[in-house]
VOBA-1610 file (N, C-alpha, C; in pm, whole numbers, padded with zeros to 5 digits, always signed):
BEGIN
Met+01922-00374+03659Met+01896-00385+03556Met+01879-00507+03506Ser+01759-00538+03442Ser+01711-00686+03421Ser+01805-00724+03293Asp+01801-00856+03274Asp+01882-00932+03129Asp+01836-00821+03005Val+01705-00809+02988Val+01665-00760+02875Val+01723-00624+02875Gln+01726-00541+02974Gln+01759-00408+02977Gln+01916-00373+02968Gln+01986-00509+03022Gln+02154-00504+02995Gln+02166-00524+02850Gln+02097-00620+02764Gln+02106-00663+02652Gln+02108-00508+02542Ile+01985-00462+02608Ile+01954-00322+02505Ile+02081-00208+02548Asp+02118-00200+02659Asp+02200-00116+02676Asp+02338-00136+02617Thr+02377-00264+02638Thr+02482-00324+02554Thr+02478-00274+02395Leu+02380-00286+02336Leu+02340-00316+02147Leu+02355-00134+02148Val+02279-00046+02272Val+02309+00085+02193Val+02446+00153+02228Lys+02510+00109+02314Lys+02630+00114+02350Lys+02777+00065+02243Thr+02722-00042+02201Thr+02820-00089+02111Thr+02836-00049+01932Asn+02674-00004+01915Asn+02676+00029+01777Asn+02652+00188+01744Asp+02729+00226+01641Asp+02724+00392+01666Asp+02593+00407+01611Ile+02525+00348+01505Ile+02412+00363+01478Ile+02308+00259+01483Ile+02193+00275+01566Ile+02122+00128+01599Ile+01988+00173+01586Leu+01919+00113+01517Leu+01732+00150+01488Leu+01666+00034+01513Phe+01597+00027+01664Phe+01495-00056+01676Phe+01369-00043+01598Met+01358-00132+01510Met+01222-00110+01414Met+01151-00230+01402Lys+01042-00235+01319Lys+00945-00333+01289Lys+01002-00383+01124Gly+01074-00509+01124Gly+01118-00524+01036Gly+01278-00501+01019Asn+01324-00504+00891Asn+01489-00454+00882Asn+01450-00382+00755Ala+01607-00304+00765Ala+01639-00198+00649Ala+01598-00256+00495Ser+01605-00376+00504Ser+01556-00432+00357Ser+01432-00461+00330Phe+01361-00473+00436Phe+01223-00490+00475Phe+01177-00478+00558Pro+01134-00311+00554Pro+01042-00259+00687Pro+00918-00331+00692Met+00853-00323+00789Met+00719-00396+00816Met+00637-00283+00911Cys+00618-00172+00898Cys+00537-00077+00928Cys+00597+00045+00860Gly+00498+00137+00812Gly+00528+00257+00751Gly+00613+00357+00855Phe+00633+00393+00976Phe+00704+00457+01039Phe+00832+00403+01057Ser+00823+00286+01038Ser+00999+00196+01031Ser+01039+00232+00871Gly+00968+00243+00785Gly+00995+00216+00658Gly+01045+00402+00656Arg+00992+00465+00704Arg+01007+00632+00698Arg+01120+00647+00734Ala+01135+00586+00859Ala+01267+00614+00941Ala+01402+00566+00835Ile+01369+00439+00813Ile+01492+00392+00707Ile+01510+00502+00609Gln+01395+00555+00525Gln+01417+00622+00410Gln+01491+00773+00457Leu+01476+00811+00566Leu+01561+00934+00624Leu+01679+00912+00631Ile+01724+00765+00702Ile+01834+00765+00737Ile+01942+00730+00583Lys+01885+00661+00480Lys+01928+00694+00369Lys+01942+00814+00335Ala+01861+00872+00343Ala+01846+01010+00274Ala+01978+01120+00361Cys+02032+01047+00420Cys+02148+01137+00506Cys+02292+01091+00470Gly+02277+00986+00379Gly+02386+00929+00325Gly+02426+00819+00395Val+02361+00749+00497Val+02421+00657+00561Val+02392+00524+00497Asp+02506+00430+00488Asp+02469+00299+00397Asp+02437+00217+00520Thr+02327+00154+00476Thr+02206+00056+00566Thr+02327-00031+00612Gln+02417-00083+00545Gln+02491-00185+00582Gln+02614-00129+00702Ala+02611-00014+00716Ala+02684+00051+00860Ala+02550+00054+00955Leu+02422+00035+00934Leu+02316+00063+01022Leu+02291-00066+01091Lys+02274-00083+01212Lys+02269-00219+01311Lys+02090-00176+01296Thr+02006-00287+01272Thr+01872-00275+01288Thr+01821-00390+01383Ile+01720-00388+01433Ile+01699-00491+01558Ile+01554-00508+01532Asn+01482-00601+01496Asn+01372-00613+01456Asn+01266-00681+01605Val+01224-00588+01624Val+01149-00611+01740Val+01020-00712+01725Leu+00989-00734+01647Leu+00900-00819+01592Leu+00920-01005+01625Asp+01069-00985+01619Asp+01131-01115+01610Asp+01158-01124+01772Glu+01163-01003+01839Glu+01234-01047+01995Glu+01123-00955+02055Pro+01017-01041+02132Pro+00884-00934+02217Pro+00965-00921+02331Asp+01044-00952+02411Asp+01082-00911+02500Asp+01197-00773+02515Ile+01234-00767+02391Ile+01342-00635+02349Ile+01221-00529+02310Arg+01138-00595+02248Arg+01008-00478+02189Arg+00927-00402+02292Gln+00930-00459+02429Gln+00881-00386+02524Gln+00983-00362+02613Gly+01071-00409+02586Gly+01197-00360+02696Gly+01254-00214+02646Ile+01236-00210+02469Ile+01324-00131+02454Ile+01262+00028+02516Lys+01114+00015+02476Lys+01014+00105+02525Lys+01058+00163+02684Glu+01066+00043+02761Glu+01143+00100+02902Glu+01253+00148+02899Tyr+01324+00128+02819Tyr+01454+00145+02856Tyr+01458+00318+02781Ser+01400+00336+02728Ser+01409+00473+02637Ser+01315+00597+02733Asn+01186+00520+02750Asn+01093+00592+02839Asn+01005+00654+02706Trp+01011+00590+02585Trp+00943+00639+02479Trp+00848+00503+02453Pro+00717+00548+02403Pro+00641+00466+02388Pro+00594+00346+02303Thr+00689+00435+02172Thr+00653+00377+02033Thr+00798+00274+01968Val+00777+00202+01863Val+00889+00184+01772Val+00878+00255+01640Pro+00961+00265+01551Pro+01104+00272+01575Pro+01171+00390+01673Gln+01279+00358+01695Gln+01374+00422+01813Gln+01525+00414+01735Leu+01582+00551+01730Leu+01713+00552+01653Leu+01808+00601+01808Tyr+01905+00546+01796Tyr+02016+00570+01852Tyr+02129+00612+01784Val+02181+00710+01843Val+02336+00737+01773Val+02409+00746+01892Lys+02550+00685+01866Lys+02624+00707+01970Lys+02603+00675+02098Gly+02504+00601+02121Gly+02435+00565+02252Gly+02342+00647+02283Glu+02276+00728+02212Glu+02223+00848+02236Glu+02082+00832+02178Phe+01983+00869+02259Phe+01844+00828+02203Phe+01788+00974+02119Ile+01782+00925+01995Ile+01726+01041+01895Ile+01574+01071+01911Gly+01499+00949+01881Gly+01336+00977+01884Gly+01322+00848+01790Gly+01210+00869+01729Gly+01071+00798+01654Gly+01100+00840+01523Ser+01013+00813+01444Ser+01035+00851+01322Ser+00989+01002+01254Asp+00875+01071+01381Asp+00819+01188+01361Asp+00912+01277+01409Ile+01017+01263+01494Ile+01100+01348+01552Ile+01223+01328+01451Met+01231+01209+01418Met+01345+01210+01276Met+01298+01307+01171Thr+01164+01306+01146Thr+01117+01381+00997Thr+01107+01531+01041Glu+01109+01574+01175Glu+01116+01698+01197Glu+01317+01745+01206Met+01379+01650+01250Met+01514+01714+01270Met+01583+01690+01108Tyr+01529+01593+01016Tyr+01581+01560+00882Tyr+01555+01736+00844Glu+01419+01762+00815Glu+01365+01884+00772Glu+01458+02032+00810Ser+01509+02027+00922Ser+01569+02103+00981Ser+01726+02128+00968Gly+01769+01992+00899Gly+01920+01956+00884Gly+01983+01911+00959Glu+01916+01914+01105Glu+01997+01845+01217Glu+01968+01703+01209Leu+01951+01604+01189Leu+01969+01473+01131Leu+02095+01426+01079Gln+02096+01520+00955Gln+02203+01491+00889Gln+02331+01502+00965Lys+02335+01607+01017Lys+02452+01632+01127Lys+02486+01518+01243Val+02372+01457+01293Val+02365+01392+01403Val+02404+01260+01317Leu+02403+01194+01205Leu+02453+01101+01159Leu+02589+01094+01082Thr+02612+01210+01070Thr+02776+01226+01006Thr+02851+01171+01135Ile+02921+01063+01113Ile+02990+01020+01234Ile+03082+00942+01129
//
């Protein structure tokens, strides 16, 4: 495992909820990242408890997270070490009530 992959693995496994995104919870820098934050907030998660990684600030992580998850886009949500998905999957899960259950930790 490369250094970047190890760094991502550590981040995913040591944070209950982590979102790899463009921007941060206070200032998302793309519509998909903004949507992901809105969904997380709508599930009652305090954004102070949410770890975000701004992939625009870290190009190695921006590419590395895509390889880590085998998922081509950002944002990417992980809960308790498990890859949940991007904003489209999060939207579907929210509409079915599943995201609320996943984010209740």
